[in-house]
C-alpha positions in Angstrom: 9.8 113.0 20.6 6.6 110.9 21.1 4.5 111.2 24.2 5.9 108.1 25.7 9.4 108.3 27.1 11.6 105.5 25.6 14.7 104.8 27.7 17.9 103.0 26.6 19.6 102.0 30.1 23.1 100.9 30.0 24.2 98.0 32.1 28.0 98.3 32.2 30.2 95.3 32.2 33.6 94.5 30.5 34.8 96.1 27.4 34.1 94.1 24.1 35.4 96.3 21.4 38.9 94.6 21.5 39.4 91.8 19.1 39.3 88.4 20.7 37.3 89.3 23.7 34.4 87.2 24.4 31.0 88.8 24.0 28.7 88.8 27.1 25.6 87.0 26.0 23.6 89.0 28.4 23.3 91.5 25.8 19.9 91.1 24.4 19.3 93.9 21.9 20.8 94.8 18.5 18.2 97.2 17.3 16.0 96.1 14.4 15.8 92.4 15.2 14.6 93.2 18.7 12.2 95.8 17.7 10.3 93.3 15.6 9.8 91.0 18.6 7.8 93.4 20.7 4.6 95.3 20.1 5.4 98.7 21.4 8.6 99.5 19.4 8.4 103.2 20.2 7.2 103.0 23.7 10.0 100.9 25.1 12.7 100.9 27.7 15.6 98.9 26.7 18.1 97.1 28.8 21.5 95.6 28.1 24.7 94.6 29.7 27.1 95.6 27.1 26.4 98.4 24.9 29.5 99.7 23.2 29.1 97.9 20.0 25.9 99.7 19.6 26.5 103.0 21.2 27.0 105.0 18.1 23.7 103.7 16.7 21.7 104.5 19.6 23.1 107.7 20.5 22.1 109.0 17.0 18.6 107.5 17.0 16.2 110.3 17.8 13.4 108.0 18.4 14.5 106.8 21.7 15.2 108.4 25.0 18.6 107.3 26.3 19.2 107.4 30.1 22.6 106.6 31.4 23.3 105.7 35.0 26.3 107.4 36.4 28.6 105.3 38.8 30.8 106.8 41.4 33.1 107.7 38.6 30.6 110.2 37.1 31.4 108.4 33.8 28.7 108.2 31.3 30.5 105.9 28.7 32.0 102.8 30.1 35.3 101.2 29.0 36.2 104.1 26.7 39.7 104.4 28.1 38.9 108.0 29.1 39.9 109.0 32.7 37.2 111.0 34.2 36.9 112.3 37.7 35.4 109.9 40.3 32.8 111.1 42.8 35.5 111.1 45.5 37.7 113.2 43.3 34.7 115.7 42.7 34.0 115.7 46.5 37.6 116.9 47.2 37.0 120.0 45.1 35.9 122.9 47.2 35.2 125.1 44.3 31.5 124.6 43.3 32.0 126.6 40.2 34.6 124.2 39.0 32.3 121.3 39.6 29.5 123.0 37.8 31.9 123.4 34.9 32.3 119.7 34.8 28.5 119.1 35.0 28.0 121.6 32.2 30.5 119.6 30.2 28.7 116.3 30.8 25.2 117.9 30.0 26.6 119.6 26.8 28.2 116.3 25.7 25.2 114.3 26.6 22.6 116.4 24.9 24.8 116.7 21.8 25.1 112.8 21.5 21.4 111.9 22.4 21.8 111.2 26.1 18.7 112.5 27.4 19.2 111.9 31.2 22.0 111.0 33.4 20.9 109.3 36.5 22.8 110.1 39.8 24.1 107.3 42.0 22.3 106.4 45.2 23.8 108.8 47.9 22.4 107.1 51.0 25.9 105.5 51.9 28.1 108.3 50.7 30.2 110.9 52.7 29.3 114.3 53.4 31.1 115.8 50.5 30.1 113.3 48.0 26.5 113.7 49.0 27.1 117.6 48.3 28.4 116.7 44.8 25.1 114.7 44.0 23.0 117.4 45.4 24.9 120.1 43.3 24.4 118.0 40.1 20.8 117.8 40.6 20.5 121.6 41.6 22.6 122.4 38.5 20.3 120.8 36.1 17.3 118.9 37.8 15.7 117.7 34.6 18.9 116.3 33.3 20.7 115.0 36.4 17.9 112.7 37.9 17.8 111.4 41.5 17.8 107.6 41.4 15.3 107.7 44.1 12.7 109.1 41.8 12.8 106.1 39.4 11.6 102.5 39.5 14.3 100.0 40.7 12.6 96.9 39.3 13.6 94.8 36.2 10.4 93.4 34.6 10.2 89.6 35.1 8.8 88.9 31.7 8.1 90.3 28.3 4.4 90.6 29.3 5.3 92.7 32.3 7.5 94.8 30.1 4.7 95.5 27.7 2.1 96.3 30.4 4.4 98.8 32.0 5.4 100.5 28.9 1.9 100.9 27.6 0.6 102.2 31.1 3.1 105.0 31.7 6.4 106.1 30.5 8.8 104.3 32.8 12.5 104.6 33.5 13.8 101.1 34.7 16.9 101.2 36.7 19.5 98.3 37.2 22.7 98.6 39.1 25.6 98.0 36.9 26.7 95.0 38.7 23.3 93.4 38.9 23.0 89.8 37.9 21.9 89.3 34.3 19.9 86.1 34.5 16.7 88.0 34.0 18.1 89.5 30.8 19.3 86.1 29.6 15.7 84.6 30.1 14.5 87.5 27.8 17.0 86.7 25.2 15.8 83.1 25.0 12.2 84.3 24.4 13.4 86.1 21.1 12.1 84.0 18.2 14.8 81.9 16.6 15.3 83.9 13.5 15.7 87.2 15.2 18.0 85.6 17.8 20.2 84.3 14.9 20.4 87.8 13.5 21.2 89.1 16.9 24.1 86.8 17.5 25.5 87.5 14.2 25.5 91.1 14.9 27.4 90.3 18.0 29.9 88.4 16.1 30.5 91.3 13.9 30.8 93.6 16.7 33.9 91.8 17.9 36.0 93.3 15.1 34.5 96.7 15.2 36.3 99.3 17.5 34.1 101.7 19.3 35.6 105.2 19.4 34.5 107.4 22.2 32.6 110.4 21.0 34.1 112.9 23.5 36.9 113.7 25.9 36.9 116.1 28.8 38.6 119.5 27.8 42.2 119.2 29.0 42.1 122.5 30.8 39.0 121.3 32.8 40.6 118.0 33.5 43.8 119.7 34.9 41.8 122.2 36.9 39.8 119.3 38.6 42.9 117.4 39.2 44.7 120.4 40.8 41.7 121.3 42.8 41.1 117.7 44.2 44.8 116.7 45.4 44.7 116.2 49.1 47.6 116.9 51.5 47.9 114.7 54.4 50.4 116.6 56.4 50.7 115.6 60.1 54.3 116.9 60.3 53.7 120.0 58.3 56.2 119.1 55.7 54.8 120.9 52.8 56.0 122.7 50.7 59.4 121.2 50.5 62.3 123.7 50.7 65.3 121.3 50.8 68.0 121.6 48.1 68.2 117.8 48.3 65.6 115.2 48.3 65.4 111.4 47.9 63.0 109.7 45.4 61.9 106.1 45.6 59.9 105.3 42.7 59.7 104.1 39.1 58.3 107.2 37.4 61.5 108.5 35.7 59.7 111.5 34.3 58.7 112.6 37.9 62.4 112.1 38.9 63.5 114.3 36.2 61.0 116.9 37.1 62.1 116.9 40.7 65.7 117.5 39.5 64.5 121.0 38.3 63.7 121.9 42.0 66.5 120.1 43.9 69.2 117.4 43.7 67.6 114.0 43.8 69.0 111.0 45.4 67.9 107.4 44.8 68.3 106.3 48.4 67.3 107.3 51.9 69.8 109.7 53.7 69.4 111.1 57.2 68.0 114.7 57.1 67.0 114.4 53.5 63.2 114.4 52.8 62.4 111.0 51.1 59.6 110.9 48.5 58.2 107.3 48.2 56.0 106.7 45.0 53.3 104.1 45.8 51.3 104.6 42.5 53.1 101.8 40.7 53.5 99.2 43.5 53.8 99.0 47.2 57.1 99.8 49.1 58.4 99.9 52.5 57.4 103.2 54.2 59.1 104.9 57.1 57.2 107.2 59.4 58.7 110.5 58.0 58.5 109.5 54.3 56.6 111.7 51.9 54.0 109.5 50.0 52.6 110.0 46.6 49.6 107.8 46.3 46.1 107.5 44.6 43.4 107.6 47.4 43.8 108.0 51.0 45.8 105.4 52.7 48.4 105.2 55.4 46.9 108.3 56.9 49.7 109.0 59.6 52.3 109.8 57.0 52.7 113.0 55.0 51.1 112.3 51.7 49.9 113.7 48.4 46.6 111.8 47.8 45.9 112.1 44.1 42.7 111.8 42.5 41.7 108.7 40.6 41.6 110.4 37.2 44.9 110.8 35.6 45.9 113.8 33.3 48.7 114.2 30.7 52.1 115.0 32.3 51.0 114.6 35.7 54.6 114.7 36.8 54.6 118.5 36.2 51.7 119.0 38.7 53.1 116.7 41.3 56.4 118.4 41.4 54.9 121.8 41.5 52.6 120.8 44.5 55.5 119.2 46.3 57.6 122.3 46.1 55.0 124.8 46.6 54.6 126.2 42.9 51.0 124.8 43.0 48.3 125.2 45.7 47.0 122.1 47.3 43.6 122.9 48.0 41.5 119.6 47.9 39.3 118.9 50.9 38.9 115.8 53.0 37.0 114.4 56.0 40.3 112.8 57.2 42.3 114.4 60.0 45.6 116.0 59.4 44.6 117.3 56.0 45.3 121.0 55.1 45.3 123.3 52.2 48.9 124.3 51.1 49.3 127.8 49.7 51.6 128.6 46.9 55.1 129.7 48.0 57.6 132.0 46.3 58.9 129.2 44.1 58.2 129.2 40.3 57.0 126.1 38.8 58.4 124.2 35.8 56.5 123.1 32.8 57.4 121.8 29.3 57.2 124.4 26.6 54.8 122.2 24.4 52.3 122.0 27.4 51.8 125.8 27.0 51.8 126.0 23.3 55.4 126.5 22.3 56.8 124.9 19.5 59.8 123.0 20.9 61.4 122.3 17.3 61.3 126.0 16.6 62.9 126.8 20.0 66.0 124.9 18.9 66.9 128.2 17.0 67.5 129.7 20.6 70.4 127.3 21.2 71.8 128.2 17.7 71.7 131.9 18.2 73.2 131.6 21.7 76.0 129.4 20.5 76.7 131.7 17.7 77.1 134.8 19.9 79.5 132.9 22.1 81.5 131.6 19.1 81.9 135.1 17.7 83.2 136.5 20.9 80.1 138.7 21.5 79.9 137.3 25.2 81.7 134.5 27.0 78.3 133.0 28.3 74.7 133.5 28.4 71.8 132.6 30.9 68.1 132.4 29.7 64.7 132.1 31.2 61.3 132.0 29.6 58.2 132.1 31.6 54.9 131.2 29.9 51.5 131.2 31.7 53.4 131.6 35.1 55.7 128.7 34.8 59.3 128.4 33.7 59.5 126.7 30.4 63.0 127.4 29.5 66.0 127.7 31.8 69.2 127.5 29.9 72.8 128.4 30.4 75.4 128.6 27.6 79.1 129.1 27.5 81.5 130.0 30.2 82.5 132.8 32.7 85.3 134.0 30.5 86.7 133.0 27.0 89.3 130.6 28.7 86.3 128.2 29.0 87.4 127.1 32.5 84.2 127.5 34.4 80.6 126.9 32.8 77.8 129.0 33.4 74.8 127.4 35.4 71.4 128.6 36.5 73.0 129.7 39.9 75.6 131.9 38.2 75.1 135.5 39.3 75.4 138.3 36.7 75.8 142.1 37.1 72.5 143.2 35.7 73.4 146.8 35.4 70.4 149.0 34.5 67.9 146.3 35.1 68.4 147.5 38.6 66.1 150.5 37.6 63.1 148.2 37.3 64.0 145.3 39.6 64.9 147.5 42.5 64.0 151.2 42.3 60.7 150.6 40.6 59.2 148.2 43.1 60.5 150.3 45.9 58.8 153.5 44.6 55.6 151.5 43.9 55.5 150.2 47.5 55.8 153.7 48.9 53.1 154.8 46.5 50.8 151.9 47.9 51.7 152.9 51.5 50.5 156.5 50.7 53.9 158.0 51.5 54.4 159.5 48.1 52.5 160.4 44.9 53.7 160.3 41.4 53.1 164.1 41.0 55.0 165.0 44.2 58.1 167.3 43.5 61.6 166.4 44.7 61.6 169.4 47.1 58.6 167.7 49.1 60.7 164.8 50.1 64.4 165.9 49.7 65.1 169.2 51.1 68.5 169.5 49.5 66.8 169.9 46.2 64.5 172.8 47.5 66.6 175.6 45.9 68.1 173.7 43.1 67.3 173.6 39.4 65.4 170.3 40.0 63.0 171.4 42.9 59.9 171.2 40.7 60.9 167.9 39.0 58.3 165.2 39.8 58.5 161.5 40.7 56.7 160.7 37.5 59.3 162.7 35.5 62.1 161.0 37.0 60.6 157.5 36.4 59.7 158.3 32.7 63.3 160.0 32.0 61.5 163.2 31.2 62.9 165.5 33.9 65.4 167.3 31.7 68.4 165.5 33.6 71.8 164.9 31.7 72.2 161.2 30.5 75.4 160.6 32.5 77.9 162.5 34.8 81.1 160.8 35.9 80.7 161.5 39.6 83.3 158.8 40.3 85.9 161.0 38.7 85.0 164.0 40.9 86.5 162.3 43.8 90.0 161.8 42.2 93.0 163.9 42.2 95.1 162.4 39.6 95.0 158.6 39.9 94.4 158.8 43.6 91.4 159.7 45.7 91.4 162.9 47.5 92.7 162.6 50.9 89.4 163.9 52.2 87.7 160.6 51.3 90.2 158.1 52.8 89.0 156.5 56.0 92.4 156.3 57.7 96.1 157.4 56.9 97.0 153.8 56.3 94.1 153.6 53.7 95.7 156.7 52.0 99.1 155.3 52.0 98.0 152.1 50.5 95.4 153.8 48.3 92.7 151.4 49.8 89.3 152.4 48.2 85.9 151.5 49.7 84.9 149.2 46.8 81.6 147.5 47.7 82.0 148.8 51.3 80.4 151.6 53.2 81.9 154.7 51.7 83.3 157.4 53.8 80.5 159.9 54.8 82.4 162.8 53.3 82.3 160.9 49.9 78.5 160.3 50.2 77.8 164.1 51.0 80.0 165.1 48.1 78.3 162.8 45.7 74.9 164.0 46.7 76.0 167.7 46.4 77.2 166.8 42.8 73.9 165.4 41.9 71.9 168.4 43.4 74.2 170.8 41.5 74.4 168.9 38.2 73.2 170.9 35.0 70.0 170.3 33.0 69.7 169.7 29.4 68.6 172.8 27.1 65.1 171.2 26.4 64.1 170.3 29.8 60.5 168.9 28.7 61.9 166.3 26.3 62.8 162.6 26.8 66.4 162.0 27.7 67.4 158.6 29.2 69.3 159.2 32.4 70.9 157.4 35.1 70.8 160.6 37.4 66.9 160.3 37.7 67.1 156.9 39.4 70.1 157.8 41.6 67.8 160.6 42.8 64.9 158.0 43.3 67.4 155.9 45.4 68.0 158.7 47.8 64.2 159.4 47.9 63.4 155.8 48.9 66.0 156.0 51.8 64.6 159.4 53.0 60.9 158.4 52.8 61.2 154.8 54.2 63.8 155.8 56.7 65.8 152.5 55.6 68.8 151.7 53.6 67.9 151.0 50.0 69.3 147.5 49.9 67.7 146.6 53.3 64.3 148.0 52.1 64.2 145.9 49.0 65.5 142.8 50.9 62.9 142.9 53.5 59.9 143.9 51.3 60.7 141.9 48.2 63.8 139.7 47.7 63.6 137.6 50.9 59.8 137.0 50.9 59.9 136.3 47.1 62.7 133.8 47.5 65.2 135.7 45.5 68.0 134.3 47.3 70.6 135.1 44.4 69.6 138.7 44.3 71.7 141.2 46.0 73.8 144.3 46.0 77.7 143.9 46.7 77.7 140.1 46.5 81.1 139.5 47.9 80.2 141.6 51.0 77.2 139.3 51.4 79.1 136.0 51.4 78.7 135.1 47.8 82.0 133.5 46.3 83.5 135.0 43.1 83.2 131.4 41.6 79.4 131.9 41.6 79.7 135.3 39.9 80.7 136.2 36.2 83.4 138.9 35.8 83.0 142.0 33.8 85.6 144.3 32.4 89.1 145.2 33.3 88.7 148.6 34.8 91.7 150.6 33.7 90.2 154.2 34.4 89.5 153.8 38.2 90.2 150.6 39.8 93.1 149.3 37.6 92.2 145.6 38.0 89.8 142.9 36.8 86.1 143.7 38.1 84.8 140.5 39.6 82.1 140.4 42.1 81.8 144.3 42.2 79.5 146.4 40.4 80.8 147.6 37.0 79.3 150.9 37.0 81.6 153.3 38.7 79.0 155.7 39.8 77.3 152.9 41.7 80.6 151.8 43.0 81.5 155.0 44.6 78.1 155.2 46.3 79.2 151.9 48.1 77.8 149.5 45.4 74.3 150.2 46.1 72.4 152.7 43.8 69.1 153.0 42.1 70.4 152.9 38.6 72.9 150.0 38.9 74.7 147.6 41.4 72.3 144.7 41.5 73.5 141.1 41.0 71.0 138.3 40.1 70.2 135.2 38.0 67.5 134.6 35.4 65.6 132.5 37.7 65.4 135.2 40.5 64.5 137.9 37.8 61.6 135.7 36.7 60.0 136.0 40.0 60.1 139.7 40.0 58.9 139.7 36.4 56.1 137.4 37.2 55.0 139.7 40.1 54.7 142.6 37.6 52.8 140.4 35.2 50.4 139.2 37.9 49.2 142.7 38.9 51.6 142.7 41.9 50.8 139.3 43.1 53.3 136.4 43.5 53.6 133.3 45.6 50.5 133.9 47.8 51.2 137.5 48.5 50.1 140.9 47.0 53.4 142.9 46.9 52.2 145.9 44.9 48.5 146.9 44.1 47.1 146.3 40.6 46.4 150.1 40.2 50.1 150.9 40.8 51.3 148.3 38.3 48.9 149.7 35.7 50.2 153.1 36.3 53.7 152.0 35.6 52.9 150.6 32.3 51.5 153.7 30.7 53.0 156.4 28.5 52.6 160.0 30.1 54.6 162.2 27.8 54.5 163.0 24.0 57.5 161.8 21.9 58.5 159.5 24.8 58.0 155.9 24.3 58.7 155.0 27.9 56.3 154.3 30.6 57.3 154.7 34.2 60.6 152.9 34.7 59.6 150.5 31.9 60.7 150.8 28.2 58.0 150.3 25.7 58.0 149.5 21.9 57.8 152.3 19.6 58.6 150.5 16.3 62.0 152.3 15.9 64.7 151.6 18.4 63.0 148.6 19.9 65.0 146.0 21.9 62.0 143.7 22.0 60.8 141.5 19.2 58.5 143.2 16.7 56.0 140.3 17.6 55.7 141.4 21.2 52.3 143.2 21.8 52.0 147.0 22.5 51.1 146.0 26.0 54.6 144.5 26.7 57.2 146.2 28.8 60.9 145.6 29.7 64.3 147.1 30.0 67.9 146.3 29.0 71.4 146.8 30.7 74.8 147.9 29.6 76.4 144.6 30.6 74.3 142.7 28.1 71.2 142.0 30.0 67.4 142.2 29.1 64.0 141.5 30.6 60.7 141.7 28.7 57.2 140.9 29.7 54.1 140.5 27.6 50.8 140.5 29.4 48.8 139.7 26.3 50.7 136.6 25.7 51.5 135.9 29.4 55.2 135.6 28.3 58.4 136.7 30.1 61.9 136.5 28.6 65.0 137.1 30.5 68.5 137.3 29.0 71.7 137.8 30.9 75.3 138.1 29.7 78.6 139.6 30.6 79.4 140.9 27.1 81.7 143.6 28.4 84.3 141.0 29.6 87.0 141.8 29.3 86.4 145.1 27.5 83.2 147.3 27.7 83.9 148.3 24.2 82.9 145.0 22.7 79.7 145.9 21.1 79.4 142.5 19.0 76.2 141.4 21.1 74.3 144.5 19.9 75.6 144.2 16.3 74.5 140.5 16.2 71.3 141.8 17.7 71.3 138.3 19.7 68.9 139.4 22.4 66.2 140.6 20.0 66.6 137.6 17.6 66.2 135.1 20.5 63.0 137.0 21.6 61.7 136.8 18.0 62.3 133.0 18.0 60.3 132.6 21.4 57.4 134.6 19.9 57.6 132.8 16.6 57.5 129.4 18.4 54.4 130.5 20.2 52.8 131.7 16.9 53.8 128.5 15.0 52.8 126.1 17.8 49.6 125.2 16.0 
């Protein structure tokens, strides 16, 4: 660079790079022809009203200093059809680091393309938060983001004045973007005729040359700024929405479809139903209790989402997530009735392609699911895939039964069998660890006195969780309470129950039965090689007893109060029939011809869990894929979900480790070993999950931020139907999901 600073200043007016648009004659510079008309070619500050036809030329010319004055849009290149954050948008962002990221982006872009300075707007009439942003920009890079007050505000009256100024000292001449261009036109007329002719010829040529912007704000940064600058005007404390039915009055069909993922959507007002009015396209009549979606801050007495001026791709995703509490609303404002809205226990929805999944490849999921149903591997399937914390796939296939009378939907409950071990027992044990009530190396006898003199007295909680306690795989405790085909008389509650053979299915079992069952567990034999891995239901049945003893609460109540209710897992329960859920919302399992002698529907399939009253640590839980997504997201997020820390990061980390040689399992979780994996071979070694006897599976991959959930009732009507495993449907679908991620680029 020469010793004198040469400044190219940009006076921004209307765009001229569309064919047929009239060129503004206030433009008075085209490069070479103008350089010849002044004496100080390389000591000059240059002004013009429209610069886009020449932007590429000047940004690459290293002989000139280029200074661009920022408007309240903080947008260095005018009329480029790129939506950048306005000053008001940035002022609503309370995260200084995020704003600095934007300044870092602007400076990096500017220096790369020859913009030597960006001049900050005059802050004298700005609001408090806007002034903070201007100050932050200057503090971030004081030699790049310049205060306007430090520069001359005068346009030279004549060519002579210009020459004197440029010779005497380096000068940055500043003109507001809406300044009258008469002075510039006078200058244009002083250019000698030959050069003026060349100048206008260049302008004519520029009409047909499109100017392609040299940059765009990174999508992740743009989305972050958008999310951090939405303001909630909420005088009635309406946010987040929890209603299962909402009204939407607006023209954004994509947003309407997005809202339908969270609630049923009406297109008219109804008493008692929240009404969302979209004012972004045109004005509509507004009632006092309406929820408004708008750009900027208007009608401040209404509940409103005030969106920033810059738009982002698929903005419908983020609006819906904010309305229903799947995204925080943290933008700040000087207005009354504004507040930050925390995330709730609701997962958000995002399109697969938005998080890098190849939607064309995902069509194979449909093919595999339909093929399994067609081959009678299962009557129906329920799926969920969560990527980067959002549901990207929530699908249901087939029917409750092979008669095809009732279709499966996202609210259909499945008996999740052994997934109970990781969706119930594991979090319960984790919470007791965090509360300091138990330790992984505690022996059973420390907490359960009945085991004090048993062959299991020295077994630890860690060994139970890892299936490394020397316990037998399965003991049919349910058969031990039978005499022939009837219960022992000892276990009936009343003589009438005995006369009618009424057993306590899904109800509170007789205390005598519980005592006997606990005694059976205590006295059960161990396997010969007690230090080896042996998958066992008994360990989690014991952990169920431990949780109740240490917490002083029933197992199901402990889980509901500490996890399921606060996490919004409204479709997760033991004994669904007893808890008011209709059989029409639950898929059936097998016809039990060994104990119950009828079709099992709404009761736990596992007979050992049944005789415990339907509540056990190894089986008994009913749920949906969407509910399981919440619990799995909590495990993926180091114990955090929906604004609350349920388990500590340290405990979550402990669960996902292997502790015993020749045992692929962590604590509770199944892990990959390359031999008998249920998970895709493409899943990372950090991944973890579990399967269930009824045809269920959950698998999480922290490395790829991916969760896969598969539910089915493959044991209808016969538990000896192994076609789902023979087809390997669960794993193949998991393969496709990983392949769609791998092939997304």
